[in-house]
N, C-alpha and C positions, 0 to 999 in steps of 0.2 A: 445016420436025419432021415424023417418019417418024411414018405411023399405027401405033396401037398395036395387038397379032395380039388374039385373041379369048380368047385364054388370061391374059393381059396385061391385060383386065380384069375379069376372074373374081378379086373377092378371095378368093374358097376357096383355088382353085389358088397364087395370089401370096403366101399365106399360108404354104401348105403348104413352097412354094419356098423363103422367105426360110427355113423352119426345116430347109428339109432341104438350106440355102446350105453348113454349116463338114461336112458329114459327107457333102454332093460332093468337097467339097477335098481336106481329110482321108483321104476315100476314093484321089481321085487319087494323093494324096502315095506314101499308103503305098504305093501299087504301083511308085508310077513307082521310089520310091527301091527297089522287088527287081530294077526293073530296070535301074537303075542300077546297082547289085553288081554283075550277073552282065556287067554291059557292064566294069567295073575287073575281075574275075576274070577277064573273056577275054580282056586282054592282055600277062599269061606265057602265058597255055596254050596261045595261038597264037606265043606268043614261041618256042616248042619247037623244036628244028631236026625233030624224028621226031613232030611233032603231025601226026593225019590223021582221017579223022571213022569210023567212028565211033568220038565220043569215051569212051576208056573213065577217070574217073578213075581208078579203083581202080589201074590198069596203069602211072598214070602216075611218076617216081622222081621230080617237078622235086616239093617239099613245099610252095610258094608254090599254085603250079598247085590242087594234094591240097588245102589246106586251105580254098583259095577255093572252090571246088567243093562242100567239108561245110557254106561258110560259107553261099553264097547256097540250099543245101539246110534248111538252116538255119532260113532268113528266111520261106521259102515255107512254115513249115513256122509259123509264128507268123502268120502273116498270115489263113490259113485261122482262126485264131480271131481276132485282132483287127479284120482287117472288120467282121462282127456285131456285135462289143462295141462297135463304136466306133462306128458305125451307129446301134444302138439307144442308145448315151448320148446321143448327141445330139437326136434321137429326145425320151427320156423326162428331162433336164433343162430341159427347162423348167421341172418340175413342182416343181420345190425353189422352197420361200414367200421371199417378201421377211423377209429378216434387217435389222433397223436401216434403216436408209437405204436400202441394197441389194438388188436385186430379181436375185435371187443364177437365178430360175427364167431372166431375161433373158441373163446373159451366162454363164450354164453351156454353153451351146454352141458358143459361141466360147473358153471354157475348156478344151472338149476338143476345141478344133483342136489348140490349143499346147500340151493332149498329145499328140497328131496329127503336128508337128514334131520335136517330142523322138523317137519310136517313129523318125521316117523321121533325128534326126541319129545316133541308137542304132547302126541299123542298117547303114548305110553305116559308124558305128567301127568295130564292130565286125565289118565283113568288114574291114575296110583291117587292125585289131586282129591277126585272124587269120591274114590272109596273111603277116603278122610274125612270130604262132610264139604258141600256143595261150594261156598264159598274155593276150598282149595282145587278147584278145577277149575281157578282161572290166569295162575299164569299161563299152564300148557295148551289147555285153553286160546291163548292168546297169540304164546308162539306160534301154535301149530294154522290157525288162521293168520295172523304176518307171511306166514313162510307160503300157504296156500295164492294171498293176496299177491308174495314177489313172482309166481309158479303165472299167474294171472296176468298181470300188466308183462310180462316178461313176452308171455303171450303176442300179447295186444300193440307190444313194438315190433316186436319179428312179423308177424300180417301186417305193419304199416311201414317196416324196412322192406317186405317182400314189393308189398303194391307198392313201392315212390322210383324201388329197381327197374320190376314189371313197365314203369310208364319215363325213365332214364333221369327221374330226378337227382338219386345218390348213386 
């Protein structure tokens, strides 16, 4: 059996890592979905006969490449909001109380992780749809938006539960 590191013997550290695992997994997934979309967007761009660096997407006559570029810019803009919202939702969601027989606070971080997976799926669908047409981007955009809303409201609820616990309301 391999020897355990000092960090693995520290109970407070292992509790923190256990809490942050869904945050780390979802963060990696959401960032990777952006990187994956950039690689999808690059295929038609590099296929252009007149492609050269520095790339100036606003000058490209190919709609698919331009819309792909616009989609990836939009994804980066959304990621700036999604990552901190998601991370804090995972951190605060264990504050949810037990409801009936369900310890909501125990499953809430993994619920957030499921939302991050939906966010990633929506991100990729958004790019692929937008590269086809502006209208085809909507289903992916709505999926990503709804996953974000779920993360945002889970965060808000977790903060309310934390406040309520701090004042012995729950």
